[in-house]
VOPAGU-2260 file (C-alpha; in pm, 1 decimal, decimal comma):
REM VOPAGU-2260
SITE   aa  ch    i         X         Y         Z
SITE  MET   A    0   -2832,6    2296,4   -7035,5
SITE  ARG   A    1   -2511,8    2109,4   -6961,7
SITE  SER   A    2   -2486,5    1985,1   -7317,7
SITE  VAL   A    3   -2555,5    2338,1   -7426,1
SITE  LYS   A    4   -2297,1    2485,4   -7226,2
SITE  VAL   A    5   -2027,8    2185,5   -7403,4
SITE  TRP   A    6   -2179,1    2282,7   -7738,9
SITE  ILE   A    7   -2101,7    2672,6   -7655,4
SITE  GLY   A    8   -1785,6    2578,6   -7486,4
SITE  LEU   A    9   -1637,8    2352,9   -7815,4
SITE  LEU   A   10   -1776,4    2623,0   -8038,2
SITE  LEU   A   11   -1545,6    2900,3   -7866,0
SITE  ALA   A   12   -1236,5    2652,3   -7874,1
SITE  THR   A   13   -1280,6    2638,5   -8242,5
SITE  SER   A   14   -1330,7    2999,0   -8345,5
SITE  ALA   A   15   -1005,9    3050,4   -8139,1
SITE  GLY   A   16    -858,0    2836,6   -8352,5
SITE  ALA   A   17    -796,7    2573,8   -8049,4
SITE  GLN   A   18   -1001,8    2248,0   -8194,7
SITE  SER   A   19    -920,9    2066,0   -7940,1
SITE  LEU   A   20   -1185,7    1805,7   -7757,6
SITE  THR   A   21   -1148,5    1697,0   -7420,4
SITE  PHE   A   22   -1255,2    1423,1   -7193,9
SITE  PHE   A   23   -1483,7    1636,0   -6953,9
SITE  ASP   A   24   -1662,6    1752,4   -7297,6
SITE  CYS   A   25   -1765,6    1383,5   -7429,3
SITE  VAL   A   26   -1857,0    1294,9   -7074,9
SITE  GLY   A   27   -2098,7    1614,0   -7062,0
SITE  LEU   A   28   -2268,0    1507,9   -7376,9
SITE  ALA   A   29   -2262,4    1168,1   -7265,0
SITE  LEU   A   30   -2441,7    1226,7   -6969,6
SITE  GLU   A   31   -2684,6    1417,6   -7139,3
SITE  ASN   A   32   -2762,6    1216,5   -7440,4
SITE  ASN   A   33   -2739,6     863,5   -7268,9
SITE  ALA   A   34   -3087,5     709,8   -7321,1
SITE  ALA   A   35   -3026,9     437,2   -7066,0
SITE  LEU   A   36   -2884,9     699,5   -6800,7
SITE  GLN   A   37   -3193,6     856,0   -6841,2
SITE  ILE   A   38   -3428,2     544,9   -6787,6
SITE  ALA   A   39   -3211,3     457,5   -6464,8
SITE  GLN   A   40   -3259,1     819,5   -6355,0
SITE  ALA   A   41   -3667,4     801,5   -6436,2
SITE  ASP   A   42   -3670,9     451,2   -6225,2
SITE  ALA   A   43   -3494,4     595,6   -5909,5
SITE  ALA   A   44   -3804,8     857,9   -5949,1
SITE  ILE   A   45   -4045,7     594,8   -5967,3
SITE  VAL   A   46   -3936,0     430,0   -5646,4
SITE  GLN   A   47   -3932,5     796,7   -5483,3
SITE  GLU   A   48   -4269,2     841,0   -5523,3
SITE  GLN   A   49   -4385,3     449,4   -5409,4
SITE  GLU   A   50   -4184,7     609,0   -5120,0
SITE  ARG   A   51   -4392,7     905,8   -5078,1
SITE  GLN   A   52   -4703,2     706,6   -5148,9
SITE  ALA   A   53   -4622,6     443,2   -4871,1
SITE  HIS   A   54   -4574,2     731,3   -4648,8
SITE  GLY   A   55   -4883,0     874,1   -4761,2
SITE  ALA   A   56   -5095,7     539,7   -4616,3
SITE  ARG   A   57   -5060,2     628,9   -4236,6
SITE  LEU   A   58   -5170,1     956,3   -4250,3
SITE  PRO   A   59   -5549,6    1009,6   -4245,4
SITE  GLY   A   60   -5776,1     981,0   -4562,1
SITE  LEU   A   61   -6010,2    1252,3   -4644,1
SITE  SER   A   62   -6273,1    1232,6   -4918,1
SITE  VAL   A   63   -6580,2    1374,5   -5035,5
SITE  ALA   A   64   -6878,6    1181,9   -5232,4
SITE  GLY   A   65   -7177,4    1291,4   -5351,3
SITE  ASN   A   66   -7480,8    1134,4   -5513,0
SITE  TYR   A   67   -7792,1    1207,2   -5664,8
SITE  ARG   A   68   -8069,8     979,1   -5760,0
SITE  ARG   A   69   -8434,5     945,4   -5899,9
SITE  GLN   A   70   -8606,6     656,4   -5911,8
SITE  SER   A   71   -8980,4     482,2   -6043,7
SITE  ASP   A   72   -9127,2     425,2   -5687,1
SITE  ILE   A   73   -9049,0     450,7   -5365,0
SITE  PRO   A   74   -9179,1     226,3   -5051,2
SITE  ARG   A   75   -9410,6     291,5   -4820,0
SITE  LEU   A   76   -9525,0     211,1   -4475,6
SITE  VAL   A   77   -9921,5     141,3   -4476,3
SITE  ILE   A   78  -10045,8     120,4   -4105,6
SITE  PRO   A   79  -10411,2     -10,5   -4111,4
SITE  SER   A   80  -10705,8     134,9   -3869,3
SITE  ILE   A   81  -10714,4      -7,2   -3475,8
SITE  THR   A   82  -11030,7     -80,5   -3384,0
SITE  LEU   A   83  -11089,7    -175,3   -3021,6
SITE  PRO   A   84  -11324,0    -350,7   -2798,1
SITE  MET   A   85  -11652,5    -170,0   -2802,0
SITE  GLY   A   86  -11661,7     -53,2   -3190,1
SITE  LEU   A   87  -11404,6     216,2   -3109,7
SITE  GLU   A   88  -11209,2     263,4   -3348,4
SITE  LEU   A   89  -10820,4     451,3   -3339,1
SITE  PRO   A   90  -10791,9     748,2   -3589,4
SITE  PRO   A   91  -10476,4     654,9   -3820,5
SITE  ILE   A   92  -10109,9     731,0   -3741,8
SITE  PHE   A   93  -10095,2     884,9   -4034,3
SITE  PRO   A   94  -10286,1    1059,4   -4276,7
SITE  GLY   A   95  -10448,1     849,3   -4521,7
SITE  GLY   A   96  -10301,1     562,2   -4345,4
SITE  ALA   A   97   -9929,0     544,2   -4518,4
SITE  LYS   A   98   -9612,1     711,6   -4563,6
SITE  GLU   A   99   -9407,9     717,7   -4782,2
SITE  LEU   A  100   -9042,3     619,6   -4685,0
SITE  GLY   A  101   -8804,1     840,5   -4870,1
SITE  SER   A  102   -8884,6    1063,0   -5173,2
SITE  ILE   A  103   -8843,9     982,9   -5532,2
SITE  GLU   A  104   -8564,6    1222,3   -5584,9
SITE  THR   A  105   -8302,4    1176,5   -5280,9
SITE  TYR   A  106   -7936,4    1402,0   -5231,3
SITE  ASP   A  107   -7676,4    1335,6   -5032,4
SITE  LEU   A  108   -7307,7    1473,1   -4981,7
SITE  GLN   A  109   -7073,7    1308,5   -4751,1
SITE  VAL   A  110   -6761,4    1372,5   -4588,2
SITE  THR   A  111   -6548,1    1086,4   -4491,2
SITE  VAL   A  112   -6191,4    1078,8   -4253,2
SITE  VAL   A  113   -5999,4     719,6   -4259,8
SITE  GLN   A  114   -5745,1     703,8   -3996,5
SITE  PRO   A  115   -5548,7     337,2   -3997,8
SITE  LEU   A  116   -5487,6     278,9   -3615,7
SITE  PHE   A  117   -5330,9     -71,1   -3637,9
SITE  THR   A  118   -5209,1    -284,8   -3922,2
SITE  GLY   A  119   -4943,3    -503,0   -3751,5
SITE  PHE   A  120   -4662,1    -242,1   -3842,5
SITE  GLY   A  121   -4731,1    -342,9   -4192,4
SITE  LEU   A  122   -4748,1      23,8   -4334,2
SITE  LYS   A  123   -4462,9     141,3   -4122,6
SITE  ASN   A  124   -4249,5    -138,3   -4274,0
SITE  ARG   A  125   -4404,9     -88,7   -4604,7
SITE  GLU   A  126   -4242,3     298,2   -4589,5
SITE  ARG   A  127   -3898,7     169,5   -4434,3
SITE  ALA   A  128   -3904,8     -48,6   -4746,1
SITE  HIS   A  129   -3968,4     210,3   -4993,9
SITE  GLN   A  130   -3709,6     442,1   -4855,7
SITE  ALA   A  131   -3426,1     131,6   -4885,4
SITE  SER   A  132   -3580,3      62,2   -5209,7
SITE  ALA   A  133   -3559,7     430,8   -5333,3
SITE  GLN   A  134   -3196,8     448,5   -5189,3
SITE  ALA   A  135   -3073,8     153,5   -5367,2
SITE  ALA   A  136   -3236,7     293,8   -5704,0
SITE  ARG   A  137   -3045,4     658,5   -5658,7
SITE  LEU   A  138   -2763,2     421,0   -5620,0
SITE  GLN   A  139   -2775,2     231,9   -5907,9
SITE  ALA   A  140   -2866,1     549,9   -6134,4
SITE  GLU   A  141   -2516,2     690,8   -5996,3
SITE  LEU   A  142   -2336,5     362,9   -6101,3
SITE  ALA   A  143   -2508,5     368,5   -6479,1
SITE  GLN   A  144   -2347,9     691,2   -6466,0
SITE  ARG   A  145   -2014,2     587,7   -6322,0
SITE  ASP   A  146   -2057,8     304,3   -6621,8
SITE  LEU   A  147   -2110,5     576,3   -6847,9
SITE  ILE   A  148   -1816,2     778,9   -6764,0
SITE  PHE   A  149   -1601,9     464,0   -6818,3
SITE  ASP   A  150   -1747,1     371,1   -7162,0
SITE  VAL   A  151   -1654,1     719,7   -7271,3
SITE  ALA   A  152   -1315,7     736,6   -7136,8
SITE  ARG   A  153   -1249,5     386,2   -7284,0
SITE  ALA   A  154   -1395,2     538,1   -7655,5
SITE  PHE   A  155   -1204,6     898,1   -7573,5
SITE  VAL   A  156    -898,5     690,6   -7512,5
SITE  ASP   A  157    -885,5     492,0   -7831,5
SITE  ALA   A  158    -980,3     780,1   -8036,1
SITE  ASN   A  159    -731,6     964,1   -7899,9
SITE  LYS   A  160    -479,6     681,9   -7962,9
SITE  ALA   A  161    -544,1     638,7   -8308,2
SITE  SER   A  162    -527,1     980,2   -8366,0
SITE  ASN   A  163    -171,3    1004,8   -8201,7
SITE  PHE   A  164    -103,3     722,3   -8404,1
SITE  LEU   A  165    -162,7     867,6   -8771,0
SITE  GLU   A  166      25,1    1158,4   -8675,5
SITE  ILE   A  167     311,4     915,4   -8553,6
SITE  THR   A  168     229,2     744,3   -8914,6
SITE  ARG   A  169     223,9    1065,6   -9070,3
SITE  ALA   A  170     543,7    1193,4   -8968,1
SITE  GLY   A  171     749,9     830,6   -8999,8
SITE  ARG   A  172     618,8     866,2   -9378,3
SITE  ASN   A  173     758,7    1226,2   -9401,3
SITE  ARG   A  174    1103,7    1071,7   -9254,5
SITE  ILE   A  175    1124,3     780,6   -9498,6
SITE  ALA   A  176    1033,0    1055,9   -9829,9
SITE  ARG   A  177    1291,4    1267,0   -9725,9
SITE  HIS   A  178    1551,6     954,1   -9699,4
SITE  LEU   A  179    1429,2     898,9  -10073,2
SITE  VAL   A  180    1517,0    1182,1  -10168,1
SITE  ASP   A  181    1868,7    1146,1  -10016,8
SITE  VAL   A  182    1936,0     801,9  -10195,2
SITE  GLU   A  183    1762,6     964,2  -10549,7
SITE  ASN   A  184    2059,8    1218,9  -10532,9
SITE  TYR   A  185    2335,8     958,6  -10400,5
SITE  PHE   A  186    2161,3     707,9  -10726,2
SITE  THR   A  187    2184,5     983,5  -10945,4
SITE  GLN   A  188    2549,5    1050,7  -10851,0
SITE  GLY   A  189    2635,0     721,0  -10873,7
SITE  LEU   A  190    2669,9     671,5  -10476,2
SITE  ALA   A  191    2389,0     410,4  -10434,2
SITE  ARG   A  192    2280,5      99,8  -10636,4
SITE  ARG   A  193    1969,5      75,3  -10748,1
SITE  GLU   A  194    1836,8    -175,7  -10531,0
SITE  GLU   A  195    1883,1      43,4  -10228,4
SITE  LEU   A  196    1672,7     318,4  -10426,7
SITE  LEU   A  197    1383,3      25,6  -10445,0
SITE  ARG   A  198    1359,6     -63,1  -10112,7
SITE  VAL   A  199    1340,8     289,0  -10004,4
SITE  GLU   A  200    1088,2     317,9  -10259,2
SITE  VAL   A  201     890,5     -20,5  -10099,1
SITE  LYS   A  202     961,2     138,0   -9789,5
SITE  CYS   A  203     814,7     414,0   -9860,3
SITE  ALA   A  204     459,3     284,9  -10057,5
SITE  GLU   A  205     424,0      96,9   -9699,9
SITE  ALA   A  206     433,2     414,9   -9504,6
SITE  ASP   A  207     181,5     514,9   -9739,9
SITE  LEU   A  208     -56,8     238,9   -9685,5
SITE  ALA   A  209      31,2     280,7   -9311,9
SITE  VAL   A  210    -106,7     652,6   -9360,2
SITE  LEU   A  211    -409,6     497,1   -9486,2
SITE  ARG   A  212    -473,1     206,8   -9234,9
SITE  ALA   A  213    -417,4     482,1   -8960,1
SITE  GLU   A  214    -666,5     720,2   -9116,6
SITE  ASN   A  215    -984,9     446,6   -9094,3
SITE  ALA   A  216    -862,4     351,2   -8764,2
SITE  VAL   A  217    -927,3     747,0   -8698,8
SITE  ALA   A  218   -1246,0     709,1   -8838,2
SITE  LEU   A  219   -1371,5     443,3   -8674,4
SITE  SER   A  220   -1257,6     505,7   -8333,0
SITE  ARG   A  221   -1453,9     876,9   -8394,1
SITE  ALA   A  222   -1775,2     650,1   -8508,9
SITE  VAL   A  223   -1745,0     449,3   -8178,2
SITE  LEU   A  224   -1675,6     758,5   -7971,5
SITE  GLU   A  225   -1986,1     918,1   -8120,5
SITE  ASN   A  226   -2162,9     602,3   -8070,7
SITE  ALA   A  227   -2054,6     637,1   -7679,0
SITE  VAL   A  228   -2154,5    1025,6   -7641,7
SITE  GLY   A  229   -2480,3     990,3   -7831,6
SITE  GLU   A  230   -2433,4    1239,6   -8109,3
SITE  SER   A  231   -2209,5    1379,7   -8392,5
SITE  LEU   A  232   -1925,4    1576,4   -8265,0
SITE  PRO   A  233   -1736,9    1866,8   -8431,4
SITE  VAL   A  234   -1460,5    1879,1   -8597,1
SITE  TYR   A  235   -1154,1    1863,8   -8403,4
SITE  ASP   A  236    -798,6    1846,1   -8445,3
SITE  THR   A  237    -680,0    1684,2   -8082,4
SITE  LEU   A  238    -795,4    1502,0   -7826,7
SITE  CYS   A  239    -686,8    1623,9   -7453,1
SITE  VAL   A  240    -584,6    1373,0   -7258,4
SITE  THR   A  241    -441,8    1449,4   -6916,2
SITE  ILE   A  242    -269,4    1243,1   -6689,5
SITE  ASP   A  243    -337,2    1277,6   -6308,6
SITE  SER   A  244      42,0    1336,4   -6178,6
SITE  SER   A  245    -127,6    1408,5   -5809,0
SITE  GLY   A  246      53,1    1155,9   -5653,0
SITE  ALA   A  247     111,8     752,5   -5624,1
SITE  PRO   A  248    -192,2     561,9   -5567,4
SITE  PRO   A  249    -278,4     406,6   -5196,1
SITE  ASP   A  250    -123,7      87,9   -5094,6
SITE  LEU   A  251    -357,3    -246,5   -5237,9
SITE  ASP   A  252    -497,8    -276,9   -4857,8
SITE  THR   A  253    -589,0      73,7   -4836,2
SITE  SER   A  254    -768,2      22,6   -5182,5
SITE  LEU   A  255    -959,1    -267,7   -5093,5
SITE  MET   A  256   -1123,9     -78,5   -4760,5
SITE  GLN   A  257   -1165,1     241,7   -4966,5
SITE  ALA   A  258   -1393,7      15,2   -5244,6
SITE  GLN   A  259   -1562,7    -210,4   -4972,6
SITE  ALA   A  260   -1716,6     137,8   -4845,8
SITE  THR   A  261   -1752,1     342,0   -5155,7
SITE  ARG   A  262   -1842,0      52,5   -5430,5
SITE  LEU   A  263   -2206,4     174,0   -5576,6
SITE  GLU   A  264   -2279,9    -208,7   -5630,1
SITE  LEU   A  265   -2211,0    -294,6   -5274,0
SITE  GLN   A  266   -2402,2      -7,7   -5119,1
SITE  THR   A  267   -2710,5     -70,3   -5372,0
SITE  LEU   A  268   -2713,3    -451,6   -5268,5
SITE  LYS   A  269   -2701,3    -335,1   -4861,1
SITE  PHE   A  270   -2981,5    -110,4   -4935,4
SITE  THR   A  271   -3205,3    -377,9   -5114,3
SITE  ASP   A  272   -3107,1    -624,2   -4845,6
SITE  ARG   A  273   -3268,3    -409,3   -4585,0
SITE  ALA   A  274   -3558,4    -338,2   -4828,8
SITE  LEU   A  275   -3604,2    -716,8   -4829,3
SITE  LEU   A  276   -3602,5    -728,7   -4445,1
SITE  TYR   A  277   -3902,6    -491,0   -4420,8
SITE  ALA   A  278   -4063,1    -686,7   -4674,9
SITE  GLU   A  279   -4058,1   -1009,0   -4436,3
SITE  ALA   A  280   -4205,9    -791,5   -4203,8
SITE  ILE   A  281   -4463,1    -691,4   -4367,5
SITE  ALA   A  282   -4551,4   -1019,7   -4448,7
SITE  CYS   A  283   -4559,2   -1113,0   -4097,9
SITE  SER   A  284   -4776,7    -825,3   -4008,3
SITE  GLU   A  285   -5086,5    -984,0   -4210,0
SITE  ARG   A  286   -5090,4   -1216,3   -3885,6
SITE  PHE   A  287   -5219,2    -952,9   -3670,0
SITE  PRO   A  288   -5578,4    -777,5   -3715,1
SITE  ASN   A  289   -5647,2    -439,5   -3900,2
SITE  LEU   A  290   -5788,2    -128,3   -3738,9
SITE  ALA   A  291   -5899,9     165,7   -3852,3
SITE  PHE   A  292   -6132,7     412,7   -3733,9
SITE  ILE   A  293   -6404,5     585,1   -4000,3
SITE  GLY   A  294   -6595,8     909,0   -3921,1
SITE  ARG   A  295   -6815,8    1037,1   -4166,3
SITE  VAL   A  296   -7012,7    1369,7   -4190,8
SITE  GLY   A  297   -7291,3    1395,2   -4450,5
SITE  TYR   A  298   -7584,8    1626,6   -4556,7
SITE  GLY   A  299   -7852,5    1499,3   -4798,9
SITE  LYS   A  300   -8219,4    1439,6   -4840,4
SITE  PRO   A  301   -8383,6    1230,6   -4701,6
SITE  GLY   A  302   -8039,1    1171,8   -4500,7
SITE  LEU   A  303   -8086,8     879,4   -4182,3
SITE  ASP   A  304   -8457,1     989,1   -4121,8
SITE  PHE   A  305   -8689,4     799,8   -4379,7
SITE  ILE   A  306   -8999,4     896,1   -4222,5
SITE  ASN   A  307   -8986,1    1251,2   -4237,2
SITE  ASN   A  308   -8817,9    1348,4   -4562,9
SITE  ASP   A  309   -8594,3    1618,6   -4522,7
SITE  TRP   A  310   -8292,4    1766,5   -4537,3
SITE  MET   A  311   -8036,4    1704,1   -4259,2
SITE  ASP   A  312   -7686,5    1682,6   -4186,7
SITE  TYR   A  313   -7568,2    1385,3   -3957,1
SITE  TRP   A  314   -7238,5    1212,1   -3855,8
SITE  VAL   A  315   -7124,6     844,5   -3787,7
SITE  VAL   A  316   -6789,3     738,3   -3630,9
SITE  GLY   A  317   -6681,6     383,3   -3561,6
SITE  VAL   A  318   -6349,2     166,6   -3584,9
SITE  SER   A  319   -6322,6    -119,9   -3798,1
SITE  ALA   A  320   -6151,2    -440,1   -3750,8
SITE  GLU   A  321   -6033,7    -728,3   -3956,0
SITE  TRP   A  322   -5840,2   -1053,1   -3898,6
SITE  SER   A  323   -5741,9   -1332,0   -4104,9
SITE  LEU   A  324   -5745,3   -1630,2   -3890,0
SITE  TRP   A  325   -5697,4   -1901,0   -4174,4
SITE  ASN   A  326   -5623,8   -1860,3   -4545,3
SITE  GLY   A  327   -5478,4   -2202,0   -4637,7
SITE  GLY   A  328   -5120,2   -2091,7   -4512,4
SITE  GLN   A  329   -5068,8   -1822,5   -4788,0
SITE  ILE   A  330   -4914,0   -1587,9   -4494,9
SITE  ARG   A  331   -4671,3   -1829,4   -4407,9
SITE  SER   A  332   -4545,6   -1919,7   -4760,5
SITE  ARG   A  333   -4528,1   -1554,5   -4798,9
SITE  VAL   A  334   -4335,5   -1501,7   -4508,4
SITE  GLN   A  335   -4123,5   -1782,6   -4583,6
SITE  GLN   A  336   -4079,1   -1636,4   -4932,4
SITE  ALA   A  337   -3932,2   -1309,3   -4818,5
SITE  ARG   A  338   -3704,5   -1442,8   -4592,0
SITE  LEU   A  339   -3570,4   -1644,8   -4911,9
SITE  ARG   A  340   -3531,7   -1385,1   -5052,7
SITE  ARG   A  341   -3351,8   -1166,4   -4797,9
SITE  LEU   A  342   -3093,1   -1473,6   -4776,4
SITE  GLN   A  343   -3058,6   -1449,5   -5159,8
SITE  ALA   A  344   -2966,0   -1085,9   -5095,7
SITE  GLU   A  345   -2711,7   -1166,8   -4855,4
SITE  GLU   A  346   -2540,7   -1433,8   -5066,7
SITE  ARG   A  347   -2522,2   -1196,6   -5353,6
SITE  ILE   A  348   -2343,7    -962,3   -5127,4
SITE  ASP   A  349   -2062,5   -1176,1   -5027,3
SITE  LEU   A  350   -2029,1   -1296,3   -5399,6
SITE  VAL   A  351   -1990,8    -906,5   -5490,4
SITE  GLU   A  352   -1761,1    -840,0   -5227,1
SITE  ASP   A  353   -1530,4   -1094,6   -5354,0
SITE  ARG   A  354   -1547,7    -953,9   -5687,2
SITE  ILE   A  355   -1488,3    -626,5   -5563,9
SITE  ARG   A  356   -1140,8    -724,3   -5397,7
SITE  LEU   A  357   -1048,6    -892,7   -5707,1
SITE  ASP   A  358   -1156,6    -588,0   -5970,5
SITE  VAL   A  359    -920,3    -359,1   -5738,3
SITE  THR   A  360    -645,8    -580,4   -5721,4
SITE  HIS   A  361    -648,8    -629,3   -6071,5
SITE  ALA   A  362    -681,8    -252,5   -6134,5
SITE  TRP   A  363    -408,9    -155,6   -5897,7
SITE  LEU   A  364    -157,5    -389,8   -6039,4
SITE  ASN   A  365    -252,0    -264,8   -6391,3
SITE  LEU   A  366    -178,8      99,0   -6261,1
SITE  GLN   A  367     127,2      28,3   -6122,4
SITE  GLN   A  368     264,1    -149,9   -6447,7
SITE  ALA   A  369     115,1     152,4   -6676,7
SITE  GLU   A  370     308,5     358,6   -6485,5
SITE  LYS   A  371     618,4     186,5   -6530,6
SITE  GLY   A  372     516,3     126,3   -6913,3
SITE  ARG   A  373     539,3     466,9   -6970,2
SITE  LYS   A  374     883,5     561,4   -6778,1
SITE  LEU   A  375    1001,3     281,9   -6988,3
SITE  ALA   A  376     818,0     413,3   -7361,9
SITE  ARG   A  377     983,5     742,4   -7266,1
SITE  THR   A  378    1301,2     657,3   -7248,6
SITE  ALA   A  379    1299,9     402,3   -7520,7
SITE  LEU   A  380    1193,3     692,3   -7736,7
SITE  LYS   A  381    1474,2     926,8   -7634,3
SITE  SER   A  382    1710,1     616,5   -7734,5
SITE  ALA   A  383    1509,8     583,9   -8040,2
SITE  LYS   A  384    1521,7     950,4   -8154,7
SITE  GLU   A  385    1893,8     982,0   -8050,5
SITE  THR   A  386    2009,1     619,0   -8272,7
SITE  LEU   A  387    1819,4     805,0   -8579,0
SITE  ARG   A  388    2053,9    1120,5   -8515,9
SITE  VAL   A  389    2369,5     953,1   -8539,0
SITE  ILE   A  390    2273,0     686,0   -8814,4
SITE  GLU   A  391    2169,2     966,5   -9021,9
SITE  ASN   A  392    2455,6    1161,9   -8984,7
SITE  SER   A  393    2663,1     840,2   -9033,3
SITE  TYR   A  394    2487,8     784,2   -9331,1
SITE  ARG   A  395    2569,3    1112,7   -9469,2
SITE  GLN   A  396    2905,7    1072,3   -9442,6
SITE  GLY   A  397    2884,2     740,2   -9596,4
SITE  LEU   A  398    2967,4     540,4   -9292,4
SITE  ALA   A  399    2642,7     354,5   -9288,2
SITE  HIS   A  400    2380,7     162,8   -9528,2
SITE  THR   A  401    2046,0     278,9   -9630,8
SITE  SER   A  402    1875,2     -71,2   -9432,1
SITE  ASP   A  403    2041,7     100,1   -9081,4
SITE  VAL   A  404    1824,2     429,5   -9187,2
SITE  ILE   A  405    1548,0     242,0   -9268,1
SITE  ASP   A  406    1560,6      62,7   -8919,5
SITE  ALA   A  407    1648,5     281,7   -8728,0
SITE  GLN   A  408    1319,9     522,8   -8875,5
SITE  ALA   A  409    1096,7     165,0   -8796,5
SITE  VAL   A  410    1244,2     220,3   -8436,2
SITE  LEU   A  411    1112,6     551,1   -8385,3
SITE  THR   A  412     821,5     545,5   -8543,9
SITE  HIS   A  413     770,7     193,4   -8302,8
SITE  ALA   A  414     871,7     405,1   -7974,6
SITE  GLU   A  415     670,0     666,2   -8052,8
SITE  LYS   A  416     371,7     445,4   -8111,0
SITE  GLU   A  417     462,2     252,2   -7785,6
SITE  CYS   A  418     508,5     610,7   -7598,0
SITE  SER   A  419     149,5     700,2   -7702,7
SITE  GLN   A  420      13,4     400,0   -7634,5
SITE  SER   A  421     154,7     402,5   -7279,4
SITE  GLU   A  422       2,6     750,6   -7207,7
SITE  ALA   A  423    -295,6     598,5   -7309,8
SITE  ASP   A  424    -316,5     324,7   -7119,7
SITE  LEU   A  425    -177,2     506,6   -6801,3
SITE  PHE   A  426    -462,3     744,6   -6858,8
SITE  LEU   A  427    -701,5     439,5   -6873,2
SITE  ALA   A  428    -564,0     252,0   -6572,9
SITE  GLN   A  429    -647,9     587,2   -6389,4
SITE  ILE   A  430    -940,7     575,9   -6477,7
SITE  ASP   A  431   -1029,3     210,1   -6400,2
SITE  PHE   A  432    -840,1     245,4   -6056,9
SITE  LYS   A  433   -1104,7     497,1   -5963,0
SITE  ARG   A  434   -1357,6     308,7   -6092,0
SITE  ALA   A  435   -1244,7     -17,6   -5874,6
SITE  THR   A  436   -1215,4     225,0   -5554,2
SITE  GLY   A  437   -1522,4     413,8   -5598,0
SITE  SER   A  438   -1381,7     772,8   -5625,8
SITE  ASP   A  439   -1482,3    1024,1   -5843,7
SITE  LEU   A  440   -1406,5     910,4   -6201,0
SITE  LEU   A  441   -1443,0    1304,2   -6302,7
SITE  PRO   A  442   -1216,7    1582,7   -6245,0
SITE  GLN   A  443   -1396,9    1909,0   -6131,1
SITE  PRO   A  444   -1319,4    2154,6   -6402,1
SITE  ALA   A  445   -1304,1    2491,9   -6432,0
SITE  PRO   A  446   -1567,5    2695,1   -6487,9
SITE  LEU   A  447   -1704,6    2794,3   -6832,7
SITE  ASP   A  448   -1644,2    3169,9   -6855,7
SITE  LEU   A  449   -1888,0    3288,1   -7095,1
């Protein structure tokens, strides 16, 4: 559904002449199409169903069973006549001296209720273990989603940068082309030497080659972005990159504390550690006896009375007990194995905490550098524009050489690229800092008015 809304928004923007593609549009399509994310979400749903199964194991079990059987022969109870002293003979107990025990056809319908009474707290700990595992799987799916968003952000920034570089390169080629026209006019009037004209023509050819390379870079970056999104994108003119200007980021210590509290990797490992703790308790529960209540109600022929061999209803209640006293040390080994796995999880938590501290520090420093680099690039761009304006006026007045104009144009093109690069670096640095601190990577977009 999200993919449909995004496509409708893109079509409306295209029909209105905007033809722009936003970061949120790409993320919406990626979340809808990415197979790895769908697999992670399915894994979370599977573990959630296991949690429900573990909860159901603690509840009474109700089952219904019925059977019909026909056999070739049935046993017979034979009691011969009893002869007493004095020649007296007692009549036979059964007519004919025998009684069939059952019948050729038997019918039986049973309803059974089984309720576990005591399992050494194994069922309770199994439910808790699956609850913790379900939380870990859900967080793992969210982590896969965040990683996908960050991958889309990098591909989107690269495509945006390639698109901007293409525009800058074309603008630089147009400036050289205009300068070539001026030099040709001066050469025709005898005011410029042939070597100056040839030099500008070479620079113009180099600019054409630079445009071709920029166009290839745009095509390649678009392919990478479509691969990250998972489908072909509509034709767009611009990619909208919005810099977050809400304010300065928090200091490094605050960022570290936030990351330790919100990073999904750490929370996932903590839930995994909790699940392993309950798994150890499950292994320990095998040392205790298992008790269960069993109740059964039946109706059938001959039922429990094989002698009368008639339809009857009956019931049976009881308690079953099972206790494994010795199994060659397998229980002790399983308990030790569960304990070692839990210790491994605790060590992984320490490793991830150290990795998070390094990640946040790197992202925070990179963000500071990107912000300063953006300010410097903007200042350099203003200076390059002013320098080119002055040199072009001087050239028209005969006070500057052709090489000065070409150099100033090259400096301006470089400054424009550096400014575009700084914008992309700052956008990606902001996304990376949010990822490192566990913040929301996506701003909430305005609702689509359809």
